[in-house]
N, C-alpha and C positions, 0 to 999 in steps of 0.2 A: 174784740170781734163781737159783733151782734149776731150770735148764733140762733137767737130766738126768731128774729125777723128774716135773716138771710142765711138759711141753712146750707144752700148750695150756690145760688147765684148772687152776684153783686157784693159778696162779703169783702172781697179785696178792694173794690172801689170805695165801698162804705168806710173801710178802715183808713184808706188814704185821705178821704175827705175829712175824717175826724182829725187826722194829723194836721191838715191844713187849717182847720177851724181852731186848733190850739196855737196857731202861729208858728208851727214847726215846719221843717222842710223834709222832703223825701229825697234822699241822696241816691244817685244812680252811679254805679260803678261799671264802666264798659268792659272791664277785664274779667268779670264773673260770668260764667256760663251756666245757665240753669235750663232744666228741661221740665216742661209741663205736659203731662199726658192727660188731656181733657177726657173726662168721663171714665178713666181707666178703673177706678175703684168703685164707682157707683153705677156704671152703666149709662146708656144713652137715654135721652129724654123723649122716648117714643111712646110712653104710656099716657093715658088720660090723666091719671093722678099726678104724674110728674109734670105734665103740662099745666095743670091747675096750680101746683105748687110754684112753678116758675112764674106764672102770670101774677100770682099773689105777691111774690117777692118783688117782681117788677113794679107793681103798683105801690107797694110800700116804699121802694127806693125812690120812685118819682115823687111821692108825697114828702118824704123826709128831706130830699135834697133839691126840692123845686127851685130854690133861688140859684143854685149852681147850674142846674139844667137850663134855666131860662137865660142866664148870662152867657152860657157857652164856655167851652174849655179854653182858658187863657193861653194854653200851650199848643193849641191846634193851629196849624199854619193857615193863614188867611189865603194862601195860594191853592188850598184844596177846597173842593166843593163840599157842601153839606147835603147835597142831593143824593149821594150814594154812600155806601159804607166801605168802599175800597180805595179811598184816597185819590180819586180822580182829580186832575188839575182843573181848577176853575177856569171857565172859558169866557166869562163875561167881564 
């Protein structure tokens, strides 16, 4: 985990991309049930300082993984639009 550059945001995706870069696979087990309580321990991102930190981490992530971002997610369904973030069905 790259805790220096991704203290809060993007650390999970950064970790997964590192695994892929090593030629390894990420295994999904559909029988495991996990709960994630976003912001439960650190609070919400409503302060100017937290917003600045988030934006800095976002820019670092975009810089570090530019080639993957430009190629697009190979596992994202081509039936979904890229115009929204809620998995709308592509209409064109």
